[in-house]
FILOTOR-583717 format. One record per residue: residue number from 1; residue in one letter; z, y, x of N, C-alpha, C, O in turn. Coordinates in Angstrom, 3 decimals, always signed. Layout:
<rs>
@i: NUM aa: A n_z: Z n_y: Y n_x: X ca_z: Z ca_y: Y ca_x: X c_z: Z c_y: Y c_x: X o_z: Z o_y: Y o_x: X
...
</rs>
This chain:
<rs>
@i: 1 aa: X n_z: +103.667 n_y: +100.324 n_x: +94.629 ca_z: +102.816 ca_y: +101.021 ca_x: +95.509 c_z: +101.838 c_y: +100.342 c_x: +94.407 o_z: +100.878 o_y: +100.999 o_x: +94.004
@i: 2 aa: X n_z: +102.153 n_y: +98.593 n_x: +93.754 ca_z: +100.730 ca_y: +98.377 ca_x: +93.178 c_z: +100.413 c_y: +99.593 c_x: +92.117 o_z: +99.353 o_y: +100.204 o_x: +92.250
@i: 3 aa: X n_z: +101.743 n_y: +100.109 n_x: +90.581 ca_z: +102.193 ca_y: +100.951 ca_x: +90.096 c_z: +101.183 c_y: +101.578 c_x: +89.976 o_z: +100.347 o_y: +101.381 o_x: +89.095
@i: 4 aa: X n_z: +101.100 n_y: +102.724 n_x: +91.163 ca_z: +100.121 ca_y: +103.538 ca_x: +91.655 c_z: +99.042 c_y: +103.609 c_x: +91.622 o_z: +98.594 o_y: +104.614 o_x: +91.071
@i: 5 aa: X n_z: +97.952 n_y: +102.487 n_x: +92.245 ca_z: +96.800 ca_y: +101.885 ca_x: +92.207 c_z: +96.379 c_y: +102.073 c_x: +90.101 o_z: +95.501 o_y: +102.692 o_x: +89.501
@i: 6 aa: X n_z: +97.349 n_y: +101.323 n_x: +89.705 ca_z: +97.174 ca_y: +100.666 ca_x: +88.744 c_z: +96.925 c_y: +102.240 c_x: +87.845 o_z: +95.881 o_y: +102.517 o_x: +87.255
@i: 7 aa: X n_z: +98.119 n_y: +103.114 n_x: +87.923 ca_z: +97.798 ca_y: +104.800 ca_x: +87.498 c_z: +96.947 c_y: +105.044 c_x: +87.445 o_z: +96.494 o_y: +105.393 o_x: +86.355
@i: 8 aa: X n_z: +95.967 n_y: +105.020 n_x: +88.856 ca_z: +95.224 ca_y: +105.299 ca_x: +89.212 c_z: +93.712 c_y: +105.905 c_x: +88.473 o_z: +93.053 o_y: +106.938 o_x: +88.360
@i: 9 aa: X n_z: +93.716 n_y: +103.943 n_x: +87.944 ca_z: +92.604 ca_y: +104.113 ca_x: +88.028 c_z: +92.456 c_y: +103.706 c_x: +85.815 o_z: +91.644 o_y: +103.193 o_x: +85.045
@i: 10 aa: X n_z: +93.088 n_y: +104.010 n_x: +85.784 ca_z: +93.759 ca_y: +103.992 ca_x: +83.622 c_z: +92.586 c_y: +106.265 c_x: +84.620 o_z: +91.426 o_y: +106.672 o_x: +84.557
@i: 11 aa: X n_z: +93.666 n_y: +106.749 n_x: +85.171 ca_z: +93.258 ca_y: +108.135 ca_x: +84.989 c_z: +91.966 c_y: +108.014 c_x: +85.408 o_z: +91.007 o_y: +108.439 o_x: +84.765
@i: 12 aa: X n_z: +91.881 n_y: +107.327 n_x: +86.697 ca_z: +90.379 ca_y: +107.329 ca_x: +87.077 c_z: +89.316 c_y: +107.239 c_x: +85.576 o_z: +88.539 o_y: +108.130 o_x: +85.234
@i: 13 aa: X n_z: +89.438 n_y: +106.537 n_x: +85.184 ca_z: +88.783 ca_y: +105.843 ca_x: +83.721 c_z: +88.767 c_y: +106.644 c_x: +82.485 o_z: +88.018 o_y: +106.646 o_x: +81.507
@i: 14 aa: X n_z: +89.923 n_y: +107.395 n_x: +82.847 ca_z: +90.239 ca_y: +108.109 ca_x: +81.603 c_z: +88.648 c_y: +109.914 c_x: +81.339 o_z: +88.024 o_y: +110.459 o_x: +80.428
@i: 15 aa: X n_z: +88.865 n_y: +110.050 n_x: +83.281 ca_z: +87.985 ca_y: +111.112 ca_x: +83.654 c_z: +87.000 c_y: +110.221 c_x: +83.511 o_z: +87.120 o_y: +109.767 o_x: +82.373
@i: 16 aa: X n_z: +86.344 n_y: +109.863 n_x: +83.900 ca_z: +85.085 ca_y: +108.633 ca_x: +83.632 c_z: +83.668 c_y: +109.234 c_x: +82.699 o_z: +82.462 o_y: +109.475 o_x: +82.751
@i: 17 aa: X n_z: +85.047 n_y: +109.247 n_x: +81.730 ca_z: +84.425 ca_y: +108.874 ca_x: +79.853 c_z: +84.714 c_y: +110.347 c_x: +79.574 o_z: +84.035 o_y: +110.708 o_x: +78.613
@i: 18 aa: X n_z: +85.721 n_y: +111.651 n_x: +80.222 ca_z: +85.911 ca_y: +112.304 ca_x: +79.530 c_z: +84.192 c_y: +113.312 c_x: +81.037 o_z: +82.968 o_y: +113.247 o_x: +80.929
@i: 19 aa: X n_z: +84.433 n_y: +113.512 n_x: +81.341 ca_z: +82.530 ca_y: +113.799 ca_x: +82.565 c_z: +81.680 c_y: +112.739 c_x: +81.378 o_z: +81.072 o_y: +113.218 o_x: +80.421
@i: 20 aa: X n_z: +81.771 n_y: +111.295 n_x: +81.639 ca_z: +80.389 ca_y: +110.788 ca_x: +80.253 c_z: +79.853 c_y: +112.199 c_x: +79.198 o_z: +78.890 o_y: +112.960 o_x: +79.294
@i: 21 aa: X n_z: +80.923 n_y: +112.103 n_x: +78.251 ca_z: +80.771 ca_y: +113.094 ca_x: +77.584 c_z: +80.885 c_y: +114.783 c_x: +77.762 o_z: +79.996 o_y: +115.615 o_x: +77.582
@i: 22 aa: X n_z: +82.093 n_y: +114.962 n_x: +78.121 ca_z: +81.059 ca_y: +116.122 ca_x: +78.767 c_z: +79.936 c_y: +117.203 c_x: +79.753 o_z: +79.232 o_y: +118.199 o_x: +79.587
@i: 23 aa: X n_z: +80.519 n_y: +115.784 n_x: +81.360 ca_z: +80.132 ca_y: +116.997 ca_x: +81.391 c_z: +78.486 c_y: +116.156 c_x: +81.886 o_z: +77.855 o_y: +115.494 o_x: +81.062
@i: 24 aa: X n_z: +77.948 n_y: +116.375 n_x: +83.526 ca_z: +76.482 ca_y: +115.010 ca_x: +83.370 c_z: +76.967 c_y: +113.032 c_x: +84.020 o_z: +78.114 o_y: +112.590 o_x: +84.089
@i: 25 aa: X n_z: +76.077 n_y: +112.508 n_x: +84.267 ca_z: +76.285 ca_y: +111.479 ca_x: +84.474 c_z: +76.590 c_y: +111.356 c_x: +86.530 o_z: +77.296 o_y: +110.456 o_x: +86.986
@i: 26 aa: X n_z: +76.174 n_y: +112.006 n_x: +87.093 ca_z: +75.924 ca_y: +111.618 ca_x: +87.904 c_z: +77.587 c_y: +112.575 c_x: +88.344 o_z: +78.331 o_y: +111.597 o_x: +88.276
@i: 27 aa: X n_z: +78.210 n_y: +113.351 n_x: +88.588 ca_z: +79.288 ca_y: +113.476 ca_x: +88.281 c_z: +80.305 c_y: +112.114 c_x: +88.230 o_z: +81.092 o_y: +111.851 o_x: +89.139
@i: 28 aa: X n_z: +80.122 n_y: +111.186 n_x: +86.829 ca_z: +80.669 ca_y: +110.485 ca_x: +86.426 c_z: +81.542 c_y: +109.430 c_x: +87.238 o_z: +82.629 o_y: +108.875 o_x: +87.399
@i: 29 aa: X n_z: +79.551 n_y: +109.665 n_x: +87.816 ca_z: +79.780 ca_y: +108.373 ca_x: +88.849 c_z: +80.623 c_y: +108.059 c_x: +90.126 o_z: +81.253 o_y: +107.121 o_x: +90.615
@i: 30 aa: X n_z: +80.349 n_y: +109.126 n_x: +90.352 ca_z: +81.196 ca_y: +109.483 ca_x: +91.402 c_z: +82.906 c_y: +109.284 c_x: +90.951 o_z: +83.698 o_y: +109.064 o_x: +91.867
@i: 31 aa: X n_z: +83.508 n_y: +109.385 n_x: +89.277 ca_z: +84.768 ca_y: +108.030 ca_x: +89.739 c_z: +84.926 c_y: +107.087 c_x: +88.498 o_z: +85.903 o_y: +106.522 o_x: +88.005
@i: 32 aa: X n_z: +83.259 n_y: +107.141 n_x: +88.099 ca_z: +83.942 ca_y: +105.167 ca_x: +87.977 c_z: +83.947 c_y: +104.699 c_x: +89.783 o_z: +84.878 o_y: +104.144 o_x: +90.366
@i: 33 aa: X n_z: +83.166 n_y: +104.949 n_x: +90.134 ca_z: +83.338 ca_y: +104.298 ca_x: +91.867 c_z: +84.772 c_y: +104.594 c_x: +91.726 o_z: +85.762 o_y: +103.871 o_x: +91.617
@i: 34 aa: X n_z: +84.612 n_y: +105.770 n_x: +91.757 ca_z: +86.699 ca_y: +106.104 ca_x: +92.669 c_z: +87.343 c_y: +104.786 c_x: +91.596 o_z: +88.179 o_y: +104.169 o_x: +92.257
@i: 35 aa: X n_z: +87.205 n_y: +104.167 n_x: +90.135 ca_z: +87.961 ca_y: +103.911 ca_x: +89.535 c_z: +87.956 c_y: +102.102 c_x: +89.482 o_z: +88.840 o_y: +101.270 o_x: +89.277
@i: 36 aa: X n_z: +86.616 n_y: +102.027 n_x: +89.753 ca_z: +86.464 ca_y: +100.513 ca_x: +91.121 c_z: +87.652 c_y: +99.915 c_x: +92.169 o_z: +88.310 o_y: +98.893 o_x: +92.365
@i: 37 aa: X n_z: +87.394 n_y: +101.722 n_x: +92.874 ca_z: +87.912 ca_y: +101.424 ca_x: +94.411 c_z: +89.906 c_y: +100.953 c_x: +93.066 o_z: +90.270 o_y: +99.939 o_x: +92.471
@i: 38 aa: X n_z: +90.312 n_y: +101.883 n_x: +93.179 ca_z: +91.210 ca_y: +101.860 ca_x: +92.423 c_z: +91.941 c_y: +100.216 c_x: +91.728 o_z: +93.117 o_y: +99.874 o_x: +91.852
@i: 39 aa: X n_z: +90.907 n_y: +99.476 n_x: +91.058 ca_z: +91.305 ca_y: +98.869 ca_x: +90.559 c_z: +91.264 c_y: +97.623 c_x: +91.663 o_z: +92.345 o_y: +97.069 o_x: +91.863
@i: 40 aa: X n_z: +90.289 n_y: +97.217 n_x: +92.279 ca_z: +89.898 ca_y: +96.619 ca_x: +93.262 c_z: +91.624 c_y: +96.137 c_x: +94.156 o_z: +92.254 o_y: +95.098 o_x: +94.355
@i: 41 aa: X n_z: +91.853 n_y: +98.173 n_x: +94.582 ca_z: +92.710 ca_y: +97.617 ca_x: +95.431 c_z: +94.033 c_y: +97.804 c_x: +94.378 o_z: +95.006 o_y: +98.346 o_x: +94.903
@i: 42 aa: X n_z: +94.136 n_y: +97.527 n_x: +93.358 ca_z: +95.962 ca_y: +96.280 ca_x: +92.415 c_z: +95.263 c_y: +95.360 c_x: +92.161 o_z: +95.993 o_y: +94.680 o_x: +91.440
@i: 43 aa: X n_z: +94.505 n_y: +94.940 n_x: +92.232 ca_z: +94.984 ca_y: +93.564 ca_x: +92.013 c_z: +94.869 c_y: +93.171 c_x: +93.644 o_z: +95.180 o_y: +91.981 o_x: +93.600
@i: 44 aa: X n_z: +94.563 n_y: +93.521 n_x: +95.274 ca_z: +94.872 ca_y: +92.873 ca_x: +95.976 c_z: +96.341 c_y: +93.410 c_x: +96.031 o_z: +96.745 o_y: +93.373 o_x: +97.193
@i: 45 aa: X n_z: +96.910 n_y: +93.707 n_x: +95.496 ca_z: +98.163 ca_y: +94.628 ca_x: +96.041 c_z: +98.472 c_y: +93.560 c_x: +95.682 o_z: +98.833 o_y: +92.724 o_x: +96.511
@i: 46 aa: X n_z: +98.406 n_y: +93.204 n_x: +94.014 ca_z: +99.200 ca_y: +91.695 ca_x: +93.022 c_z: +98.914 c_y: +90.743 c_x: +92.977 o_z: +98.954 o_y: +89.913 o_x: +92.068
@i: 47 aa: X n_z: +98.370 n_y: +90.693 n_x: +94.570 ca_z: +97.968 ca_y: +89.199 ca_x: +95.486 c_z: +98.751 c_y: +88.883 c_x: +95.700 o_z: +99.512 o_y: +87.918 o_x: +95.627
@i: 48 aa: X n_z: +98.588 n_y: +89.985 n_x: +96.097 ca_z: +99.477 ca_y: +90.344 ca_x: +98.048 c_z: +100.810 c_y: +90.278 c_x: +97.916 o_z: +101.320 o_y: +89.673 o_x: +98.860
@i: 49 aa: X n_z: +101.843 n_y: +90.799 n_x: +96.833 ca_z: +103.430 ca_y: +90.314 ca_x: +96.914 c_z: +103.602 c_y: +89.120 c_x: +95.710 o_z: +104.689 o_y: +88.563 o_x: +95.864
@i: 50 aa: X n_z: +102.726 n_y: +88.487 n_x: +94.382 ca_z: +102.701 ca_y: +87.133 ca_x: +94.389 c_z: +102.595 c_y: +86.393 c_x: +95.210 o_z: +103.148 o_y: +85.297 o_x: +95.120
@i: 51 aa: X n_z: +102.023 n_y: +86.659 n_x: +96.038 ca_z: +101.952 ca_y: +85.452 ca_x: +97.518 c_z: +102.966 c_y: +85.977 c_x: +98.491 o_z: +103.715 o_y: +85.001 o_x: +98.462
@i: 52 aa: X n_z: +103.464 n_y: +86.700 n_x: +99.224 ca_z: +104.517 ca_y: +87.224 ca_x: +99.203 c_z: +106.356 c_y: +86.694 c_x: +98.447 o_z: +107.489 o_y: +86.545 o_x: +98.904
@i: 53 aa: X n_z: +105.600 n_y: +86.561 n_x: +96.944 ca_z: +106.703 ca_y: +85.825 ca_x: +96.820 c_z: +107.695 c_y: +84.647 c_x: +97.169 o_z: +108.899 o_y: +84.504 o_x: +97.380
@i: 54 aa: X n_z: +106.356 n_y: +83.752 n_x: +97.109 ca_z: +106.349 ca_y: +82.606 ca_x: +96.857 c_z: +106.454 c_y: +82.066 c_x: +98.083 o_z: +107.026 o_y: +80.991 o_x: +97.907
@i: 55 aa: X n_z: +106.312 n_y: +82.153 n_x: +98.788 ca_z: +106.708 ca_y: +82.405 ca_x: +100.608 c_z: +107.585 c_y: +82.662 c_x: +100.922 o_z: +107.966 o_y: +82.134 o_x: +101.967
@i: 56 aa: X n_z: +108.560 n_y: +83.721 n_x: +100.174 ca_z: +110.326 ca_y: +83.755 ca_x: +100.521 c_z: +111.052 c_y: +82.684 c_x: +99.443 o_z: +112.181 o_y: +82.207 o_x: +99.555
@i: 57 aa: X n_z: +110.090 n_y: +82.447 n_x: +98.377 ca_z: +110.786 ca_y: +80.871 ca_x: +97.609 c_z: +110.474 c_y: +80.512 c_x: +98.306 o_z: +110.761 o_y: +81.388 o_x: +99.123
@i: 58 aa: X n_z: +109.462 n_y: +78.934 n_x: +99.457 ca_z: +109.378 ca_y: +78.536 ca_x: +100.319 c_z: +110.195 c_y: +78.636 c_x: +100.444 o_z: +111.112 o_y: +78.103 o_x: +99.819
@i: 59 aa: X n_z: +110.258 n_y: +79.446 n_x: +101.404 ca_z: +111.068 ca_y: +79.430 ca_x: +102.429 c_z: +112.735 c_y: +79.131 c_x: +101.754 o_z: +113.260 o_y: +78.080 o_x: +102.119
@i: 60 aa: X n_z: +113.418 n_y: +79.909 n_x: +100.934 ca_z: +115.161 ca_y: +79.925 ca_x: +101.224 c_z: +115.077 c_y: +78.380 c_x: +100.584 o_z: +116.178 o_y: +77.882 o_x: +100.349
@i: 61 aa: X n_z: +113.929 n_y: +77.581 n_x: +100.281 ca_z: +114.248 ca_y: +75.915 ca_x: +99.127 c_z: +114.707 c_y: +75.311 c_x: +100.588 o_z: +115.729 o_y: +74.625 o_x: +100.618
@i: 62 aa: X n_z: +113.681 n_y: +75.648 n_x: +102.276 ca_z: +113.780 ca_y: +74.479 ca_x: +102.861 c_z: +115.219 c_y: +74.874 c_x: +103.820 o_z: +115.710 o_y: +74.032 o_x: +104.572
</rs>
């Protein structure tokens, strides 16, 4: 799931640049917001995965 958010962030970043170059600024703002949304969720999932792995490893040590 983490990779999907990362891929989405890259796609939305590319679409944002395309809309800034070819279309108008107002359309690019929408895709920029989606880029920010996907990036935040990528980092949240990454942190959640790392915490889950740490908890799992600590349980095995006990």
